[in-house]
N, C-alpha and C positions, 0 to 999 in steps of 0.2 A: 253681845245689841243682835248683829246684823247675821245671825244664824238663822236661826227660824226664817225672820223675812226673807233674807236668801231662798231654802229651800224652798218656801213658798215659792218665786217669784219663779226659779227658775219650773220649779214643777208646773203652775199654769201654764206659766208660757210657753211649756211642750205638750200641753196633755192636746190639742188639734194633732200638733204632730204623731203621738204616741196613738193618737185613736187610727191615722192614717196608716201608719203602719202593722199594723194588727196584729203584731206574734210576736216575742220576743225573737232576737237579734241572733242571736244563738244558733250555729247551723244543725237543724235539723228539730229546733224545738219546738213544738205547737200550745205553746204556755200563748192567754192571753191577756191575765193579769198579766201589767208591766211597769215595773221604776222605770224613774229615767236613771238612765248610770250615766260618770264625769269616769274619763276615757285616758282622756291624758294627766288634766290638771283636777283635783279637787277642789271643790268651793272656794274653800278657805283660805287657797296658795289664789285663785283666778282676783278675787277679791283684795287679796294684801298686794299683789301685782294690778290691779285695777285704781286702791287708793297711793298706793306711793308714785303716776305717774301721776296724781290728779288732786298734787297737792303743796303750797307753797308756805317756804319755810318764813316764819312771824319771828324772833329773836330765837328763844328756846324751843321753843314750839310750833307745828306745824298746824295750815286751813286745808284743810279737806272741802274739794269743788263735791260736793255727795251727789250731785245730780250726771256732773261727766266722766263720776266714780263711779258710779249703775248704768251707765250707758257703758258704757272699756263694758264693766262686768255681762251685760246682755250682750256685746258685739266678741267677747272671745270664749263665747256657750254656744254660739253659729257657728261654730272652724268648721270643717269639716273634720270626721275621725273625734271630734271634743265631746259629743254625748251618743249616748246609744240607749236601744230600749232593750232590756232583759228584764227576765221574770228572777222574780227573787233568789231564786236557789240557784239559776247562772249566776245572778246577782252577787252572792256570800259566800260563790265558788271561787269568783274577780277576783276577790278581797282578801279572800284566804290565797292568794297565789301571789296576791302583790309585791312582798321582801324575797318572792328566789323569782326577779329578771325574765333571765332567761323563759322557763313556764309560765312567767303573765308573759311575755310574750306571745311564748304558741300557742298559749290560752285565747289570746285580742287573733289569728289569726283566726279559730276558728267565728266571728266576731260579724254574722256579714251586714258591708254596709251598702248607704240607702241611696238610691238610684237620684 
């Protein structure tokens, strides 16, 4: 249910920063049409982590504090190395390499850090 909402929230949240960066953060790439990309953990994992930190057991069920969960969700995205901006080509290539940890690690070394 939250998949589209969380995607749109992160996209909109980072649009000003994406405009400031202006071009793909993959070394040597000049493309300016950018995607907001998760580097450390994907959106569903971040959301589940935050939801699990903001719940109370009530009998056999849990009650979730949605406000605190979403606040945590946004804070997790602000951590250094959590997000970068890549063109579609480098974004797709990154996802292709995710299953091979060594290649993925090497690929990420070519992504320029924000100062």
